[in-house]
C-alpha positions as CSV (number, residue, x, y, z in Angstrom):
1,M,74.4,163.3,-79.7
2,S,77.9,163.4,-81.1
3,V,78.4,161.9,-84.6
4,Y,81.3,160.0,-83.2
5,N,79.0,157.9,-81.1
6,Q,76.7,156.8,-84.0
7,P,78.6,153.7,-85.1
8,R,78.7,152.3,-81.5
9,K,74.9,152.9,-81.2
10,R,74.2,151.0,-84.5
11,V,76.4,148.1,-83.5
12,I,74.4,147.7,-80.2
13,Q,71.2,147.9,-82.2
14,F,72.3,145.3,-84.6
15,I,73.3,142.9,-81.8
16,I,69.9,143.3,-80.1
17,L,68.1,142.8,-83.4
18,G,70.1,139.7,-84.1
19,M,69.3,138.2,-80.8
20,V,65.6,138.9,-81.2
21,I,65.6,137.3,-84.7
22,L,67.5,134.2,-83.3
23,I,65.0,133.7,-80.5
24,I,62.0,134.1,-82.8
25,T,63.5,131.7,-85.3
26,R,64.1,129.1,-82.5
27,L,60.6,129.5,-81.1
28,F,59.1,129.1,-84.6
29,F,61.2,125.9,-85.1
30,L,60.2,124.4,-81.8
31,Q,56.4,125.2,-82.0
32,I,55.7,125.0,-85.8
33,V,58.4,122.8,-87.4
34,E,59.5,120.4,-84.6
35,K,56.5,118.4,-83.4
36,K,58.2,116.2,-80.8
37,Y,57.9,118.4,-77.7
38,S,54.4,119.7,-78.5
39,K,53.2,116.2,-78.9
40,L,54.8,115.1,-75.6
41,A,53.4,118.1,-73.9
42,D,49.9,117.5,-75.2
43,A,50.0,113.7,-74.5
44,N,48.6,113.5,-71.0
45,A,47.9,109.8,-71.5
46,V,51.5,108.8,-72.4
47,L,53.5,106.4,-70.2
48,R,57.3,106.7,-70.2
49,K,58.8,103.3,-69.6
50,V,62.5,102.4,-69.1
51,V,63.6,99.4,-71.1
52,Y,66.4,97.5,-69.5
53,P,68.9,95.9,-71.8
54,S,69.9,92.3,-71.8
55,R,73.3,91.8,-70.0
56,G,76.0,90.2,-72.0
57,I,76.1,86.4,-72.0
58,I,79.2,84.5,-70.9
59,Y,80.4,81.4,-72.8
60,D,83.1,78.8,-72.0
61,R,86.0,77.9,-74.3
62,K,83.8,75.5,-76.3
63,G,81.0,78.1,-76.9
64,R,78.6,76.8,-74.2
65,S,76.6,79.4,-72.4
66,I,77.4,79.1,-68.7
67,L,75.6,82.3,-67.8
68,S,72.5,83.6,-69.6
69,N,69.4,85.7,-69.0
70,D,65.9,85.0,-67.8
71,A,63.1,87.6,-67.7
72,M,61.4,88.6,-64.4
73,Y,59.5,91.7,-63.3
74,D,59.9,94.4,-60.6
75,L,56.9,96.3,-59.2
76,V,58.0,99.9,-59.0
77,V,56.3,102.9,-57.4
78,T,56.1,106.7,-57.8
79,P,54.9,107.6,-54.3
80,I,53.3,111.0,-55.2
81,S,51.1,109.3,-57.8
82,V,49.7,106.6,-55.4
83,K,46.1,107.8,-54.9
84,G,42.8,106.0,-54.3
85,I,44.0,102.5,-55.0
86,D,42.8,99.3,-53.3
87,T,45.7,98.7,-50.9
88,T,43.9,95.7,-49.3
89,Y,43.8,93.9,-52.6
90,M,47.4,94.8,-53.5
91,C,48.6,93.6,-50.1
92,E,46.7,90.3,-50.7
93,I,48.5,89.8,-54.0
94,L,51.9,90.6,-52.6
95,R,51.3,88.7,-49.4
96,I,52.2,91.6,-47.1
97,D,50.2,93.6,-44.6
98,K,49.2,97.3,-44.7
99,E,51.9,98.2,-42.2
100,E,54.5,96.7,-44.5
101,F,52.9,98.5,-47.5
102,R,53.3,101.9,-45.7
103,K,56.8,101.0,-44.7
104,R,57.8,100.4,-48.3
105,I,56.3,103.6,-49.5
106,T,58.1,105.5,-46.8
107,T,61.4,103.8,-47.6
108,A,60.9,104.7,-51.3
109,I,60.4,108.4,-50.4
110,I,63.4,108.5,-48.1
111,K,65.7,106.9,-50.7
112,N,64.6,108.6,-53.8
113,G,62.0,111.3,-53.0
114,S,58.3,111.2,-53.8
115,R,58.5,112.0,-57.5
116,R,61.1,109.4,-58.5
117,V,60.5,105.8,-59.3
118,S,61.6,103.2,-56.7
119,I,61.4,99.5,-56.6
120,F,58.5,98.4,-54.4
121,Y,58.8,94.7,-54.8
122,P,61.7,93.3,-56.7
123,L,61.7,90.2,-58.9
124,L,58.1,89.0,-58.5
125,P,57.5,85.3,-58.4
126,P,55.6,84.0,-61.4
127,D,52.3,83.5,-59.7
128,M,52.4,86.9,-58.1
129,F,53.3,88.6,-61.4
130,G,50.4,86.9,-63.1
131,R,47.8,88.2,-60.6
132,L,49.3,91.7,-60.7
133,Q,49.4,91.8,-64.5
134,E,45.6,91.1,-64.7
135,S,44.8,93.8,-62.1
136,M,47.5,96.4,-62.9
137,Y,45.0,99.0,-64.1
138,M,43.6,99.2,-60.5
139,F,47.0,100.4,-59.2
140,Q,48.0,103.0,-61.8
141,P,49.4,105.5,-62.3
142,G,51.4,105.1,-59.0
143,F,52.5,101.5,-59.7
144,E,54.1,99.9,-62.8
145,L,55.6,96.5,-63.8
146,V,59.1,96.8,-65.2
147,Q,60.7,93.8,-66.9
148,R,64.1,92.9,-65.5
149,Q,66.7,90.5,-66.9
150,I,68.1,88.1,-64.2
151,R,71.0,85.7,-64.5
152,S,70.6,82.0,-64.8
153,Y,73.3,79.3,-64.6
154,P,72.5,76.1,-66.6
155,F,75.6,74.2,-65.2
156,N,75.1,75.3,-61.6
157,A,78.9,75.9,-61.4
158,A,81.6,78.6,-61.2
159,A,79.8,80.8,-58.6
160,N,82.9,82.5,-57.3
161,I,84.2,83.1,-60.9
162,L,81.1,84.5,-62.5
163,G,80.0,86.6,-59.5
164,Y,76.5,88.0,-59.1
165,I,74.6,91.2,-59.8
166,G,72.7,93.4,-57.3
167,E,70.8,96.7,-57.2
168,V,72.9,99.9,-57.1
169,S,72.7,101.5,-53.7
170,P,72.0,105.1,-52.8
171,Q,75.6,105.4,-51.4
172,M,77.0,104.2,-54.8
173,L,74.9,106.7,-56.7
174,Q,76.6,109.5,-54.8
175,K,80.0,108.5,-56.3
176,P,81.2,109.8,-59.7
177,A,82.1,106.2,-60.7
178,Y,78.4,105.3,-60.8
179,S,77.1,108.5,-62.5
180,A,75.8,106.4,-65.4
181,Y,73.4,104.5,-63.2
182,N,69.9,105.3,-61.9
183,Q,68.1,104.0,-58.8
184,G,66.8,100.6,-59.6
185,D,69.6,99.7,-61.9
186,Y,71.5,96.4,-61.3
187,L,75.3,96.1,-61.7
188,G,78.0,93.4,-61.2
189,M,79.0,93.1,-57.5
190,T,81.7,90.4,-57.7
191,G,83.6,88.1,-60.1
192,L,83.5,88.7,-63.9
193,E,80.2,90.5,-63.5
194,R,82.1,93.3,-61.7
195,T,85.3,93.4,-63.6
196,Y,83.6,93.5,-67.0
197,E,80.5,95.5,-65.9
198,S,81.2,98.3,-68.5
199,V,80.8,95.9,-71.4
200,L,78.2,93.5,-69.9
201,M,75.7,96.2,-68.8
202,G,74.5,97.5,-72.2
203,Q,72.5,100.7,-72.5
204,R,69.0,101.5,-71.3
205,G,66.2,102.4,-73.7
206,I,63.0,104.4,-73.4
207,Q,59.5,103.4,-74.6
208,Y,56.5,105.7,-74.7
209,L,53.1,104.0,-74.5
210,V,49.6,105.3,-74.9
211,K,47.2,104.6,-71.9
212,D,43.5,104.3,-71.9
213,N,41.1,105.9,-69.4
214,L,41.9,103.1,-66.9
215,N,45.6,103.8,-67.3
216,R,46.2,100.5,-69.1
217,P,48.9,100.6,-71.8
218,Q,47.4,100.3,-75.3
219,G,50.4,100.4,-77.6
220,P,53.3,102.6,-78.7
221,Y,52.9,106.3,-78.8
222,E,53.2,107.8,-82.3
223,K,54.3,104.4,-83.7
224,G,57.5,104.5,-81.5
225,E,58.8,107.8,-83.0
226,F,60.2,109.0,-79.8
227,D,61.4,105.6,-78.4
228,T,65.1,104.8,-78.0
229,A,66.1,101.2,-78.3
230,A,67.9,99.4,-75.5
231,I,71.4,98.1,-76.5
232,A,72.3,94.7,-75.2
233,G,75.6,94.1,-73.4
234,K,78.5,92.4,-75.1
235,N,79.2,88.7,-74.6
236,L,82.4,87.3,-73.0
237,R,84.3,84.3,-74.3
238,L,86.2,82.5,-71.6
239,S,89.2,80.2,-71.5
240,L,87.3,78.3,-68.8
241,D,86.2,74.7,-69.6
242,V,82.9,74.1,-67.9
243,D,83.3,70.3,-67.9
244,L,86.6,70.7,-65.9
245,Q,84.8,73.1,-63.6
246,V,82.0,70.7,-62.8
247,L,84.4,67.8,-62.4
248,G,86.6,69.9,-60.1
249,E,83.7,71.0,-57.9
250,Q,82.5,67.4,-57.7
251,L,85.9,66.1,-56.6
252,M,86.2,68.8,-54.0
253,R,82.8,68.0,-52.4
254,N,82.9,67.9,-48.6
255,K,86.4,69.3,-48.7
256,I,88.0,72.7,-48.1
257,G,90.6,73.8,-50.6
258,S,91.1,74.8,-54.2
259,I,92.0,73.8,-57.7
260,V,93.5,76.1,-60.3
261,A,94.4,74.9,-63.8
262,I,95.9,77.2,-66.4
263,D,96.9,76.8,-70.1
264,P,100.6,77.8,-69.9
265,R,100.6,78.7,-73.6
266,T,98.1,81.6,-73.1
267,G,97.6,82.2,-69.4
268,G,93.9,81.3,-69.8
269,I,92.4,79.7,-66.7
270,L,90.8,76.4,-67.5
271,T,89.2,75.8,-64.1
272,M,89.2,77.5,-60.8
273,V,87.5,75.7,-57.9
274,S,87.1,77.1,-54.4
275,A,85.6,74.6,-52.0
276,P,83.1,74.4,-50.5
277,T,81.2,76.2,-53.3
278,F,77.5,77.0,-53.9
279,D,75.0,77.0,-56.7
280,P,75.1,80.4,-58.3
281,N,71.4,80.3,-59.0
282,L,70.9,80.9,-55.3
283,L,71.9,84.6,-55.9
284,T,69.2,85.3,-58.5
285,G,65.5,85.7,-58.4
286,S,63.2,86.6,-55.5
287,Y,65.2,84.9,-52.7
288,R,68.6,86.3,-53.5
289,T,68.9,88.5,-50.4
290,R,67.8,85.7,-48.1
291,N,70.2,83.2,-49.7
292,F,73.1,85.7,-49.6
293,S,72.6,86.2,-45.9
294,R,72.7,82.4,-45.3
295,L,75.8,81.9,-47.5
296,F,77.5,84.8,-45.8
297,T,77.1,83.3,-42.3
298,D,77.7,79.7,-43.2
299,T,80.5,78.0,-41.3
300,T,82.2,76.8,-44.4
301,K,82.6,80.3,-45.9
302,P,81.5,79.5,-49.4
303,L,81.7,83.1,-50.5
304,F,85.4,83.2,-49.8
305,N,87.3,82.4,-53.0
306,R,90.2,80.3,-51.6
307,A,91.8,80.1,-55.1
308,I,92.8,83.8,-55.0
309,Q,92.2,84.9,-51.4
310,A,93.5,82.1,-49.2
311,G,97.3,81.9,-48.5
312,Y,99.1,78.6,-47.8
313,P,102.7,77.6,-47.2
314,P,103.6,76.1,-50.5
315,G,105.6,73.3,-48.8
316,S,107.6,71.1,-51.1
317,A,105.9,72.7,-54.1
318,M,108.4,75.5,-53.5
319,K,111.5,73.3,-54.0
320,P,111.6,73.5,-57.8
321,L,111.8,77.3,-57.5
322,T,114.6,77.0,-54.9
323,A,116.5,74.7,-57.3
324,L,116.1,77.1,-60.2
325,I,117.5,80.0,-58.2
326,A,120.6,78.0,-57.1
327,L,121.2,76.8,-60.7
328,D,120.9,80.2,-62.1
329,E,123.1,81.9,-59.5
330,G,125.7,79.2,-60.2
331,V,126.0,78.1,-56.6
332,I,125.3,74.5,-57.7
333,T,125.3,72.3,-60.8
334,P,122.7,69.5,-61.5
335,S,125.2,67.0,-60.1
336,F,125.4,68.7,-56.7
337,G,124.6,66.3,-53.9
338,F,124.1,66.6,-50.2
339,P,124.8,63.9,-47.5
340,C,121.4,63.9,-45.8
341,G,121.0,61.2,-43.1
342,G,117.4,62.1,-42.4
343,A,117.7,65.6,-41.0
344,Y,119.5,68.9,-41.5
345,T,121.6,69.8,-38.5
346,Y,123.9,72.6,-39.7
347,C,122.0,75.4,-37.9
348,G,121.9,73.9,-34.4
349,R,118.5,72.3,-34.7
350,A,117.3,69.3,-36.6
351,I,115.0,69.7,-39.6
352,A,113.6,66.3,-40.4
353,C,113.6,64.7,-43.9
354,T,111.3,61.9,-44.9
355,H,114.2,60.0,-46.3
356,H,117.4,58.8,-44.7
357,N,118.7,56.2,-47.1
358,A,122.1,56.9,-48.6
359,G,122.2,58.7,-51.9
360,H,118.6,59.9,-51.9
361,A,119.9,63.4,-52.4
362,A,123.0,62.5,-54.4
363,N,122.1,65.1,-57.1
364,L,119.4,67.6,-57.9
365,R,117.2,65.3,-59.8
366,L,117.1,62.7,-57.0
367,A,116.6,65.4,-54.4
368,I,113.5,66.7,-56.2
369,A,112.1,63.2,-56.7
370,N,112.6,62.3,-53.1
371,S,111.7,65.8,-51.8
372,C,114.7,66.0,-49.5
373,N,114.1,68.9,-47.0
374,A,117.8,69.1,-46.0
375,Y,118.9,69.5,-49.6
376,F,116.7,72.5,-50.2
377,V,117.1,74.4,-47.0
378,H,120.9,74.1,-47.7
379,L,120.4,75.4,-51.2
380,Y,118.6,78.5,-49.7
381,R,121.6,79.1,-47.4
382,M,124.0,78.7,-50.3
383,E,122.0,81.2,-52.3
384,V,121.9,84.0,-49.8
385,D,125.4,83.4,-48.3
386,A,127.1,83.4,-51.7
387,A,130.3,85.5,-51.5
388,K,129.4,87.6,-54.6
389,W,126.6,89.3,-52.6
390,G,128.9,90.6,-49.9
391,G,126.6,89.6,-47.0
392,V,123.4,87.7,-46.2
393,K,121.2,90.8,-46.3
394,K,122.0,91.5,-49.9
395,G,121.9,87.8,-50.7
396,H,118.4,87.4,-49.2
397,Q,117.2,90.5,-51.2
398,H,118.4,88.8,-54.4
399,W,116.6,85.7,-53.4
400,H,113.4,87.7,-52.8
401,D,113.8,89.3,-56.3
402,Y,113.9,85.9,-57.8
403,I,110.8,84.8,-55.9
404,S,109.0,88.0,-56.9
405,S,109.8,87.3,-60.6
406,F,108.2,83.9,-60.2
407,G,105.0,85.6,-59.2
408,L,105.1,85.2,-55.4
409,G,104.6,87.9,-52.8
410,H,102.5,90.2,-55.0
411,K,99.2,90.2,-56.9
412,L,99.3,88.8,-60.4
413,G,96.4,90.8,-61.7
414,I,93.8,88.2,-62.5
415,D,90.5,89.6,-64.0
416,I,88.3,89.0,-61.0
417,P,88.4,91.2,-57.9
418,G,89.6,90.2,-54.4
419,E,93.0,88.7,-55.2
420,S,95.5,88.4,-52.4
421,G,99.2,89.0,-52.9
422,G,100.4,86.2,-50.6
423,K,103.7,86.8,-48.8
424,A,107.4,86.5,-49.5
425,I,109.6,88.2,-46.9
426,D,112.3,90.6,-48.2
427,T,115.4,92.0,-46.4
428,A,113.4,94.8,-44.9
429,G,110.9,92.3,-43.5
430,M,113.7,90.2,-42.1
431,N,115.3,93.3,-40.4
432,K,112.0,94.1,-38.8
433,L,111.2,90.6,-37.7
434,Y,114.7,89.9,-36.2
435,R,115.6,93.5,-35.3
436,G,118.5,93.5,-37.7
437,Q,120.2,90.4,-36.1
438,W,119.7,87.5,-38.4
439,N,121.6,85.1,-40.7
440,S,120.8,82.4,-43.3
441,C,119.7,80.0,-40.5
442,S,117.0,82.4,-39.3
443,E,114.5,81.7,-42.1
444,L,116.1,78.7,-43.9
445,Y,112.6,77.1,-43.9
446,V,111.7,79.2,-46.9
447,G,113.9,76.9,-49.0
448,M,111.4,74.1,-48.5
449,G,108.3,76.3,-48.7
450,Q,107.6,76.9,-45.0
451,G,108.1,79.9,-42.7
452,Q,107.8,83.4,-44.1
453,V,106.5,82.5,-47.5
454,V,102.8,82.1,-48.3
455,A,101.2,81.6,-51.7
456,T,97.7,81.5,-53.2
457,P,96.7,78.4,-55.3
458,L,96.7,80.8,-58.3
459,Q,100.3,81.8,-57.7
460,M,101.4,78.2,-57.4
461,A,99.7,77.3,-60.7
462,N,101.3,80.3,-62.3
463,A,104.7,79.2,-61.1
464,M,104.1,75.9,-62.8
465,C,103.4,77.7,-66.0
466,I,106.8,79.4,-65.7
467,I,108.6,76.1,-65.4
468,A,106.5,74.5,-68.1
469,N,107.4,77.4,-70.5
470,K,111.0,77.4,-69.3
471,G,110.9,81.0,-68.2
472,F,107.9,83.0,-69.3
473,Y,104.2,83.3,-68.5
474,Y,101.1,85.3,-69.4
475,L,99.0,87.0,-66.7
476,P,96.3,84.4,-65.6
477,H,92.9,85.5,-66.9
478,F,89.4,84.1,-67.8
479,V,88.3,86.3,-70.7
480,D,89.9,85.5,-74.0
481,K,87.6,87.7,-76.1
482,I,84.8,90.2,-75.9
483,D,82.4,90.1,-78.8
484,N,82.4,93.2,-81.1
485,D,84.7,95.0,-78.8
486,D,88.0,96.8,-79.7
487,T,88.8,98.2,-76.3
488,E,92.2,97.5,-74.6
489,L,90.7,95.7,-71.6
490,L,92.4,92.5,-72.6
491,K,95.7,93.9,-73.9
492,K,97.7,93.2,-70.7
493,Y,96.7,89.5,-70.8
494,K,98.2,89.1,-74.2
495,E,101.7,90.4,-73.2
496,K,104.4,87.8,-72.6
497,H,106.3,88.1,-69.3
498,T,109.8,86.8,-69.2
499,V,111.2,85.8,-65.9
500,A,114.4,87.8,-65.2
501,K,117.8,86.1,-65.3
502,V,116.9,82.4,-65.3
503,S,118.3,80.7,-68.4
504,D,116.7,77.8,-70.3
505,S,119.4,75.4,-69.4
506,S,118.5,75.8,-65.7
507,Y,115.0,74.5,-66.2
508,M,115.7,71.0,-67.7
509,P,117.3,69.4,-64.6
510,V,114.3,70.6,-62.5
511,I,111.8,69.4,-65.1
512,Y,113.3,65.9,-65.2
513,G,113.3,65.8,-61.4
514,M,109.6,66.7,-61.4
515,Q,109.0,63.9,-64.0
516,D,110.7,61.5,-61.6
517,V,108.3,62.6,-58.8
518,V,105.4,61.2,-60.8
519,D,107.1,58.3,-62.5
520,K,108.7,56.8,-59.4
521,G,108.7,59.3,-56.6
522,T,106.2,60.8,-54.1
523,G,103.6,61.6,-56.8
524,V,103.0,58.3,-58.5
525,S,99.2,58.7,-57.8
526,A,99.2,61.5,-60.4
527,R,100.3,59.3,-63.4
528,I,98.3,59.5,-66.6
529,E,98.4,56.8,-69.2
530,N,100.4,57.7,-72.3
531,E,101.4,61.1,-70.8
532,I,104.6,62.4,-69.2
533,V,103.5,64.4,-66.2
534,C,105.9,66.6,-64.2
535,G,104.8,67.4,-60.7
536,K,105.7,68.0,-57.1
537,T,103.9,66.9,-54.0
538,G,103.8,69.0,-50.9
539,T,102.7,68.7,-47.3
540,A,102.2,72.2,-46.0
541,E,102.4,72.5,-42.2
542,N,99.1,73.8,-40.7
543,N,99.6,75.7,-37.4
544,A,96.9,77.8,-35.7
545,I,96.4,79.6,-32.4
546,V,94.1,77.4,-30.3
547,N,93.2,78.6,-26.8
548,G,96.0,81.1,-26.9
549,K,98.7,78.5,-27.9
550,L,100.3,77.7,-31.2
551,T,99.0,74.3,-32.1
552,K,100.0,71.8,-34.8
553,L,97.0,70.7,-36.8
554,K,96.6,68.2,-39.6
555,N,98.7,69.2,-42.6
556,H,97.4,70.5,-45.9
557,S,97.8,68.3,-49.0
558,V,99.5,70.1,-51.9
559,F,100.3,69.1,-55.5
560,V,101.5,71.2,-58.4
561,A,102.2,69.9,-61.9
562,F,102.1,70.4,-65.6
563,A,101.6,68.1,-68.6
564,P,102.7,66.8,-71.0
565,R,106.4,67.5,-70.3
566,D,107.0,68.5,-73.9
567,N,104.7,71.2,-75.3
568,P,102.7,71.5,-72.0
569,K,99.0,72.2,-72.3
570,I,97.9,72.4,-68.7
571,A,99.5,73.6,-65.4
572,I,97.7,72.9,-62.1
573,A,97.8,73.5,-58.4
574,V,95.6,71.6,-55.9
575,I,95.2,72.3,-52.2
576,V,93.1,70.0,-49.9
577,E,93.1,71.4,-46.4
578,N,93.6,69.1,-43.4
579,A,94.2,66.1,-45.7
580,G,97.7,65.1,-44.9
581,Y,100.2,64.1,-47.6
582,G,100.1,65.6,-51.0
583,S,100.3,62.2,-52.7
584,T,97.1,61.0,-51.0
585,Y,94.4,63.4,-52.3
586,A,95.8,66.5,-54.0
587,A,97.9,64.5,-56.6
588,P,95.1,62.2,-57.8
589,I,92.6,65.1,-58.0
590,A,95.1,67.0,-60.1
591,S,95.7,63.9,-62.3
592,L,92.0,63.4,-63.0
593,I,91.6,67.0,-64.0
594,M,94.6,66.9,-66.3
595,E,93.5,63.6,-67.9
596,K,90.0,64.9,-68.5
597,Y,91.4,68.0,-70.2
598,L,94.1,66.2,-72.3
599,H,92.0,63.2,-73.3
600,D,88.5,64.6,-73.0
601,T,87.7,61.4,-71.0
602,I,88.8,59.5,-67.9
603,S,90.2,56.0,-68.1
604,V,87.7,53.4,-66.6
605,K,90.7,52.0,-64.7
606,R,90.5,55.1,-62.5
607,K,86.9,54.6,-61.4
608,P,87.7,53.1,-58.0
609,Q,90.2,56.0,-57.3
610,M,87.6,58.6,-58.3
611,K,85.0,57.0,-56.1
612,T,87.3,57.2,-53.1
613,L,88.0,60.9,-53.8
614,L,84.3,61.7,-54.2
615,E,83.5,60.0,-50.9
616,Y,86.4,61.4,-48.9
617,N,85.3,64.1,-46.4
618,T,87.8,66.5,-44.7
619,L,85.3,68.9,-43.2
620,D,85.5,69.2,-39.4
621,P,82.5,67.4,-37.9
622,V,81.5,70.6,-35.9
623,V,81.7,72.8,-39.0
624,R,79.9,70.2,-41.1
625,E,77.0,69.9,-38.6
626,K,76.5,73.7,-38.4
627,S,76.7,74.2,-42.2
628,K,73.4,74.6,-44.1
629,L,75.2,74.6,-47.5
630,D,73.9,71.2,-48.7
631,S,70.3,72.1,-48.0
632,L,70.8,75.4,-49.9
633,N,72.5,73.8,-52.9
634,G,69.6,71.4,-53.4
635,A,69.6,68.3,-55.6
636,S,73.1,68.6,-57.0
637,A,74.6,68.5,-53.5
638,K,72.7,65.4,-52.7
639,M,74.0,63.3,-55.6
640,T,75.7,60.2,-54.5
641,S,79.2,59.2,-55.7
642,D,77.7,56.5,-57.9
643,Q,75.4,59.0,-59.6
644,I,78.3,61.3,-60.3
645,L,80.4,58.4,-61.6
646,K,77.7,57.5,-64.1
647,Q,78.4,60.9,-65.8
648,Y,81.9,59.8,-66.6
649,F,81.8,56.0,-66.9
650,R,79.3,53.8,-68.7
651,D,78.7,50.3,-67.4
């Protein structure tokens, strides 16, 4: 061999020698020094048990737990290990037959294979768990009891806000987003449970237990040397006031609609009611699946969150926004008046107004207080026909830009899923609707909150925040703080959003007009003793297709407001479907909510009014008869108005 090849040969030899030494060293470490794997390999009587963490608790603004944890147990199975057990006895305990037993074993194999753990019977009732625990040694090693944290709701309220948890499905596990989950894990499906799943879920732990010759756990293996502790989920601190939530749900009994109240200083949601609602405890425990099915098919649609998913014509609640646009564009001043004789006739068709007395729309403040339709449809026309825009199409687009900046026509970004964006038609939409042939008379109804404009109750309440703050708002949200968390999940809810263009000076005439609505106008039923309330009643038209024809149904009652006028602390929107005028039901409901929040009590003078609201029923008789919601909700749904009143008024 050539001497010139010797260095290369030695290099190769050294590399091989180094690899051999490395392998020998590692084997020595694993077999002699490190005892962990040898111990686990030798331990034929060691049970590996998954320890599920406690989910984070949710507190209201006053630190009260509105969602906590209770312990229950799942019976899980590893199909390949099920041998020689007394199936007859197990079926007796579980109250199933042998055919159902075989079906569940087969389902477990199909879903997860024969060697993986699957849930055989979830969330065992207490009596069933007690019998199984006593006899568990008879069913091992194939079966095992695993502790599971379930949610409990001490106030029986806020179901659509908090959401519910459910078992992760095989389809979910195939997606990268759920790679951190295993079969049998639970996760948030809706509401805050879903949005904040990453901080609420915590981290699973592992516990190794020594078993005796009957497969019964006897204690920790090697004093817990190999165990990993479960890490509890982080707690959420909400802006929600659970007292307001309970009151709102009581006031909306036997009604369809919504209440949304926001602290305009922060954007924190104080209460959000979607009616009819349900007891969130129905979606926990052993009967969750059955109850969900009944709620899903109920005629009143309790799972539908009307506060963020239902769209309504805002009606006269839109008029303050129409006024702000006109003032800011400079097409009117606060002294602008309109000679309304009871209808608007400038577009070849009469649009009726509830007032016809002379001077009821002599200036902006009076027009808001009297809710003059003619005044506000004319303002819309002046806004879009202004000469500076060079045509109605550009003018309408500027109108749409204003409406969008007020939070209408798009999602706001609340921290629970399912939000709808509503509708506010832009120029492109008008061109499509009217095939390019339209003018300011085509959709003048939007000036008074009808026609091609639809808003959610959340959007209406947020618009009141903008007026209350004279031009800014924070994104509406529930979670103010996450315990021991420095993530940026909440960053966007702390950012101040300033409404483009509209000046501070434009707000005061509108605010004073809204004060007059409550002091001496259409919203006197919303008065609160020793408070200046600014509000606007609305009567939203309710049309539907019945037997193939557009049919006029009973109007929706609408009221929006904020209080007090100076340094506002609460902004609110209330919708009561099929209830007629806004002053009749929506306004007093809003007033009671605001008074409770501002004064922490309700004046005894209002007891008769509150009794009327509690007893008023707007549900369609056919819908009410078919609904099973009251029987599902239990005792709380059967409380009489007098029983509820005793919670707020002492004799």
